[in-house]
MARBA-13251 format. One record per residue: residue number from 1; x negated, y, z negated of N, C-alpha, C in turn. Coordinates in pm, whole numbers. Layout:
MARBA-13251
pt nr->NUM n_X->X n_Y->Y n_Z->Z ca_X->X ca_Y->Y ca_Z->Z c_X->X c_Y->Y c_Z->Z
...
END
This chain:
MARBA-13251
pt nr->1 n_X->-1676 n_Y->-1111 n_Z->-1041 ca_X->-1535 ca_Y->-1070 ca_Z->-1031 c_X->-1488 c_Y->-1028 c_Z->-1169
pt nr->2 n_X->-1417 n_Y->-915 n_Z->-1178 ca_X->-1370 ca_Y->-869 ca_Z->-1302 c_X->-1235 c_Y->-945 c_Z->-1342
pt nr->3 n_X->-1226 n_Y->-976 n_Z->-1466 ca_X->-1106 ca_Y->-1043 ca_Z->-1518 c_X->-1000 c_Y->-934 c_Z->-1548
pt nr->4 n_X->-885 n_Y->-945 n_Z->-1487 ca_X->-781 ca_Y->-844 ca_Z->-1506 c_X->-709 c_Y->-872 c_Z->-1638
pt nr->5 n_X->-688 n_Y->-774 n_Z->-1716 ca_X->-619 ca_Y->-793 ca_Z->-1846 c_X->-476 c_Y->-735 c_Z->-1829
pt nr->6 n_X->-373 n_Y->-819 n_Z->-1849 ca_X->-236 ca_Y->-777 ca_Z->-1847 c_X->-158 c_Y->-863 c_Z->-1946
pt nr->7 n_X->-45 n_Y->-808 n_Z->-1988 ca_X->36 ca_Y->-882 ca_Z->-2086 c_X->179 c_Y->-862 c_Z->-2049
pt nr->8 n_X->268 n_Y->-926 n_Z->-2133 ca_X->407 ca_Y->-920 ca_Z->-2104 c_X->457 c_Y->-776 c_Z->-2105
pt nr->9 n_X->536 n_Y->-737 n_Z->-2006 ca_X->593 ca_Y->-599 ca_Z->-2006 c_X->514 c_Y->-510 c_Z->-1905
pt nr->10 n_X->387 n_Y->-551 n_Z->-1876 ca_X->306 ca_Y->-462 ca_Z->-1784 c_X->364 c_Y->-469 c_Z->-1648
pt nr->11 n_X->334 n_Y->-360 n_Z->-1569 ca_X->378 ca_Y->-351 ca_Z->-1430 c_X->256 c_Y->-370 c_Z->-1342
pt nr->12 n_X->272 n_Y->-465 n_Z->-1244 ca_X->167 ca_Y->-499 ca_Z->-1151 c_X->205 c_Y->-439 c_Z->-1014
pt nr->13 n_X->111 n_Y->-367 n_Z->-959 ca_X->121 ca_Y->-310 ca_Z->-826 c_X->39 c_Y->-398 c_Z->-732
pt nr->14 n_X->112 n_Y->-460 n_Z->-634 ca_X->48 ca_Y->-558 ca_Z->-543 c_X->-10 c_Y->-498 c_Z->-424
pt nr->15 n_X->-98 n_Y->-564 n_Z->-359 ca_X->-163 ca_Y->-524 ca_Z->-230 c_X->-62 c_Y->-527 c_Z->-116
pt nr->16 n_X->21 n_Y->-632 n_Z->-114 ca_X->122 ca_Y->-642 ca_Z->-7 c_X->263 c_Y->-633 c_Z->-73
pt nr->17 n_X->358 n_Y->-586 n_Z->9 ca_X->491 ca_Y->-568 ca_Z->-47 c_X->574 c_Y->-694 c_Z->-41
pt nr->18 n_X->668 n_Y->-707 n_Z->-128 ca_X->766 ca_Y->-814 ca_Z->-131 c_X->855 c_Y->-803 c_Z->-14
pt nr->19 n_X->920 n_Y->-908 n_Z->39 ca_X->1019 ca_Y->-890 ca_Z->153 c_X->1125 c_Y->-788 c_Z->130
pt nr->20 n_X->1160 n_Y->-754 n_Z->5 ca_X->1259 ca_Y->-654 ca_Z->-24 c_X->1204 c_Y->-518 c_Z->-9
pt nr->21 n_X->1075 n_Y->-502 n_Z->1 ca_X->1018 ca_Y->-374 ca_Z->32 c_X->940 c_Y->-304 c_Z->-90
pt nr->22 n_X->949 n_Y->-368 n_Z->-210 ca_X->883 ca_Y->-310 ca_Z->-326 c_X->747 c_Y->-376 c_Z->-350
pt nr->23 n_X->651 n_Y->-299 n_Z->-403 ca_X->519 ca_Y->-341 ca_Z->-437 c_X->503 c_Y->-369 c_Z->-587
pt nr->24 n_X->603 n_Y->-345 n_Z->-670 ca_X->588 ca_Y->-354 ca_Z->-814 c_X->658 c_Y->-479 c_Z->-877
pt nr->25 n_X->590 n_Y->-545 n_Z->-963 ca_X->635 ca_Y->-658 ca_Z->-1035 c_X->613 c_Y->-652 c_Z->-1189
pt nr->26 n_X->712 n_Y->-689 n_Z->-1266 ca_X->700 ca_Y->-687 ca_Z->-1415 c_X->652 c_Y->-820 c_Z->-1455
pt nr->27 n_X->556 n_Y->-823 n_Z->-1556 ca_X->512 ca_Y->-948 ca_Z->-1614 c_X->608 c_Y->-994 c_Z->-1717
pt nr->28 n_X->658 n_Y->-1120 n_Z->-1702 ca_X->752 ca_Y->-1177 ca_Z->-1795 c_X->685 c_Y->-1278 c_Z->-1894
pt nr->29 n_X->585 n_Y->-1347 n_Z->-1846 ca_X->520 ca_Y->-1448 ca_Z->-1929 c_X->375 c_Y->-1465 c_Z->-1879
pt nr->30 n_X->282 n_Y->-1482 n_Z->-1970 ca_X->140 ca_Y->-1503 ca_Z->-1927 c_X->89 c_Y->-1635 c_Z->-1973
pt nr->31 n_X->-19 n_Y->-1679 n_Z->-1925 ca_X->-84 ca_Y->-1803 ca_Z->-1955 c_X->-163 c_Y->-1844 c_Z->-1830
pt nr->32 n_X->-192 n_Y->-1976 n_Z->-1814 ca_X->-252 ca_Y->-2022 ca_Z->-1693 c_X->-164 c_Y->-1996 c_Z->-1569
pt nr->33 n_X->-34 n_Y->-2001 n_Z->-1588 ca_X->62 ca_Y->-1957 ca_Z->-1491 c_X->125 c_Y->-1825 c_Z->-1538
pt nr->34 n_X->150 n_Y->-1737 n_Z->-1449 ca_X->211 ca_Y->-1610 ca_Z->-1486 c_X->350 c_Y->-1594 c_Z->-1421
pt nr->35 n_X->450 n_Y->-1563 n_Z->-1498 ca_X->579 ca_Y->-1540 ca_Z->-1444 c_X->606 c_Y->-1391 c_Z->-1424
pt nr->36 n_X->651 n_Y->-1352 n_Z->-1309 ca_X->672 ca_Y->-1209 ca_Z->-1277 c_X->806 c_Y->-1193 c_Z->-1216
pt nr->37 n_X->869 n_Y->-1068 n_Z->-1224 ca_X->992 ca_Y->-1035 ca_Z->-1160 c_X->973 c_Y->-916 c_Z->-1075
pt nr->38 n_X->1025 n_Y->-921 n_Z->-950 ca_X->1016 ca_Y->-806 ca_Z->-863 c_X->1110 c_Y->-695 c_Z->-908
pt nr->39 n_X->1053 n_Y->-573 n_Z->-912 ca_X->1130 ca_Y->-459 ca_Z->-962 c_X->1236 c_Y->-415 c_Z->-864
pt nr->40 n_X->1223 n_Y->-455 n_Z->-738 ca_X->1323 ca_Y->-418 ca_Z->-634 c_X->1447 c_Y->-499 c_Z->-626
pt nr->41 n_X->1423 n_Y->-632 n_Z->-623 ca_X->1538 ca_Y->-727 ca_Z->-605 c_X->1565 c_Y->-816 c_Z->-726
pt nr->42 n_X->1471 n_Y->-812 n_Z->-825 ca_X->1486 ca_Y->-888 ca_Z->-957 c_X->1464 c_Y->-1035 c_Z->-935
pt nr->43 n_X->1392 n_Y->-1078 n_Z->-832 ca_X->1361 ca_Y->-1225 ca_Z->-811 c_X->1249 c_Y->-1258 c_Z->-907
pt nr->44 n_X->1264 n_Y->-1378 n_Z->-966 ca_X->1164 ca_Y->-1435 ca_Z->-1055 c_X->1069 c_Y->-1524 c_Z->-979
pt nr->45 n_X->942 n_Y->-1514 n_Z->-1001 ca_X->842 ca_Y->-1597 ca_Z->-939 c_X->733 c_Y->-1638 c_Z->-1039
pt nr->46 n_X->675 n_Y->-1757 n_Z->-1022 ca_X->567 ca_Y->-1803 ca_Z->-1105 c_X->444 c_Y->-1827 c_Z->-1015
pt nr->47 n_X->332 n_Y->-1764 n_Z->-1048 ca_X->204 ca_Y->-1781 ca_Z->-979 c_X->97 c_Y->-1830 c_Z->-1076
pt nr->48 n_X->-2 n_Y->-1900 n_Z->-1018 ca_X->-119 ca_Y->-1932 ca_Z->-1099 c_X->-188 c_Y->-1806 c_Z->-1119
pt nr->49 n_X->-262 n_Y->-1793 n_Z->-1236 ca_X->-329 ca_Y->-1666 ca_Z->-1276 c_X->-436 c_Y->-1633 c_Z->-1166
pt nr->50 n_X->-512 n_Y->-1728 n_Z->-1113 ca_X->-613 ca_Y->-1705 ca_Z->-1009 c_X->-552 c_Y->-1647 c_Z->-883
pt nr->51 n_X->-438 n_Y->-1707 n_Z->-834 ca_X->-380 ca_Y->-1653 ca_Z->-715 c_X->-319 c_Y->-1515 c_Z->-737
pt nr->52 n_X->-256 n_Y->-1496 n_Z->-852 ca_X->-199 ca_Y->-1362 ca_Z->-884 c_X->-303 c_Y->-1250 c_Z->-894
pt nr->53 n_X->-421 n_Y->-1275 n_Z->-955 ca_X->-522 ca_Y->-1179 ca_Z->-969 c_X->-575 c_Y->-1130 c_Z->-835
pt nr->54 n_X->-574 n_Y->-1221 n_Z->-730 ca_X->-622 ca_Y->-1181 ca_Z->-596 c_X->-516 c_Y->-1093 c_Z->-526
pt nr->55 n_X->-391 n_Y->-1094 n_Z->-569 ca_X->-284 ca_Y->-1008 ca_Z->-513 c_X->-268 c_Y->-874 c_Z->-571
pt nr->56 n_X->-328 n_Y->-851 n_Z->-689 ca_X->-307 ca_Y->-725 ca_Z->-763 c_X->-393 c_Y->-617 c_Z->-720
pt nr->57 n_X->-328 n_Y->-494 n_Z->-698 ca_X->-409 ca_Y->-375 ca_Z->-669 c_X->-433 c_Y->-297 c_Z->-796
pt nr->58 n_X->-325 n_Y->-290 n_Z->-885 ca_X->-343 ca_Y->-201 ca_Z->-999 c_X->-250 c_Y->-259 c_Z->-1115
pt nr->59 n_X->-289 n_Y->-242 n_Z->-1233 ca_X->-207 ca_Y->-282 ca_Z->-1357 c_X->-170 c_Y->-158 c_Z->-1427
pt nr->60 n_X->-42 n_Y->-138 n_Z->-1450 ca_X->6 ca_Y->-27 ca_Z->-1531 c_X->59 c_Y->-91 c_Z->-1662
pt nr->61 n_X->-2 n_Y->-48 n_Z->-1770 ca_X->32 ca_Y->-115 ca_Z->-1900 c_X->172 c_Y->-66 c_Z->-1945
pt nr->62 n_X->230 n_Y->-140 n_Z->-2033 ca_X->365 ca_Y->-113 ca_Z->-2087 c_X->365 c_Y->14 c_Z->-2168
pt nr->63 n_X->260 n_Y->45 n_Z->-2241 ca_X->252 ca_Y->169 ca_Z->-2316 c_X->248 c_Y->291 c_Z->-2225
pt nr->64 n_X->183 n_Y->277 n_Z->-2109 ca_X->177 ca_Y->386 ca_Z->-2016 c_X->320 c_Y->417 c_Z->-1947
pt nr->65 n_X->392 n_Y->307 n_Z->-1932 ca_X->528 ca_Y->319 ca_Z->-1870 c_X->636 c_Y->360 c_Z->-1966
pt nr->66 n_X->603 n_Y->362 n_Z->-2098 ca_X->706 ca_Y->401 ca_Z->-2195 c_X->798 c_Y->293 c_Z->-2233
pt nr->67 n_X->757 n_Y->166 n_Z->-2217 ca_X->841 ca_Y->53 ca_Z->-2253 c_X->807 c_Y->-3 c_Z->-2387
END
C-alpha cells in the first residue's frame, strides 16, 4: 500500500461525499491523527491517519490550488 503524502493546506478529495454533498476536505493539522474541515459546510473532524488514507481518492497540494 502506498503512503499518501499530504500536509496542512492540502485539499483531499474523498471517495464518498459528506452529508452536505461535498467531496472536498481541507487539511488543518497532521500527525497520527489528522484534522480536516469540509469545504462545503465547514465542519471540523479528526480522523486517525490510517482511517483517513482509506477514504481518500486524490490529494491536491496547496501549491497546485494557489494557496
